[in-house]
N, C-alpha and C positions, 0 to 999 in steps of 0.2 A: 504493499500499499504506500502511496505517496504520503510524505509528511508535509503539510502545509501550514505555515503560520499566517497570521492576518496579512502581512506584507506580501508574502509569496502568493497568497490567494489573489489579492488585488492585482499584482503584477501578471499573473497568469490570465486573469480575465481581461485586463487591458491589452495584453499581447494578442489574444484571440480576437479582440474587437478591432484592433488597429490593423492586424494582418490575418484576417479570417481564412480558414481552410476552405477551398473550393467555393468562394463566394463569387459566383458568376453563373450565367445562364449557359449550359453546355451547348456547343455548337449543333449537336444532334439531339436537341431537347425532345423531339417527337418520339425518340426511342426510350424515353424515361417515363416512369410513373411520375405524376406531378400533382402537387396539392398547393392551393393558395391559402395562406394563413394570415390572419390579422387579429389585432387586439383592440377592443373598444376602450380599454383603460390606458393605452400607451400608443406610441407611434409605430409599433410593429406592423409591418406589412411585407411579407416575404412569400416567395414561391420556393417550394422544396422539390427537388428532383432526385429520385432514386432509380438506380438500375439494379434490379434484382434478377439473377439468373441462377437457375437450379438451386434455389433456396439459399443463395448467398448474396449479400449486398456487395456488388462489384464496386460501385462508386456512387457517391452522392454529391449534389451541389445545392446551393441556395442562392437566391438573388433577391433584391429589394432593399428595404431599409428597416432599421429598428434601433432600439436602445442598446446600450452596452451589454446588458445582461442577455437579451435575446440573440444578438449577433454572436457573442462569445459562447454562449451555451450551444447554439446550433453548430458552430465551428467545432467545438470540442466533440460533440456527438458525431458528426460526420468523419472526423479524423479517427475516432474510436471504432466505428462500426464498419469501415471499409474492409472488405474481404471476410466479413464475419457471417456465419450461419444466422438466418433470420430468428431461429428459436433463442439463440444466445442474445441477440439484439433485443428481443422482447423481454428477456430476463433482466437485462441491464436497464432498460426503460422502466421496468417494474421497480427495481431497486432504487432508481433515481427518484421516482415518485414517493416511495417510502421515506427516503431521506428528507424530501421537501415537506412531507406531511408529518415529520417528527416521529416516524414509526421506526422500529428496529430494522436496520438494513445492513447489507454486506458491503462495507466500504471498499474491500479489495476489488469488487467488480466494477467500481465507478472510475478508477484511475484518476485522470485530471478533473473529471466532473465533480469530484469531491469539493472543489473550490466553491460550489454553490451551496454548501451545507448550511450556511447562515441565512440563506434566502428565506427560510421558513419564519425568520424573525420579522420579515417584511412581507406580509401576506399579499399586498398589492403588486409585488414583484414576481410572485410565483408563476403567473401566466407568462411573463417575459422569459422566465427560466425554463418553461416547459413548452413553448410554442413549437419549436422545431422537433422536439422529442414526441409530442402528441402527434404532429404531422407524419413523422416517420412511422410511428405505431399504426396510424390509420392506413398508410400506404402498404405496410407490411401485412396487415390483416386483410386488406383488399387483395393483395398478391396471393395470400393463402386461400382465398375464396375463389381464385382463378381469374381475377380481374387484372387489367393492366392500366 
């Protein structure tokens, strides 16, 4: 498990906000599952793109705009799940939600996403921290049902 103090958490979040992982519309966007996500309580307005093949997240992208928390959390998510089996991704998303809901969770599964552990203290920011994660879950469940 990563060990993060308050300063390292802040630095990690800012690094992912300033240089987000795969924040762009893929050139072959029509080959990706897509979902548009927004938040009524924040400026978050993003489109998430996932390429899932044979039950594995091959690659993901996102584009649009959002607050520091939504951009950083989506960046961390996409970096974590690339190349991962969708069942494992769903497990990680579940653990992430447990963390944000102040439930017992497996911190080892969350890697860098652990930097959002204090978000539960700011309930108005939970949607920001989960927007990309909820979109990824929705796309994966749609994939499991046979949709694209």
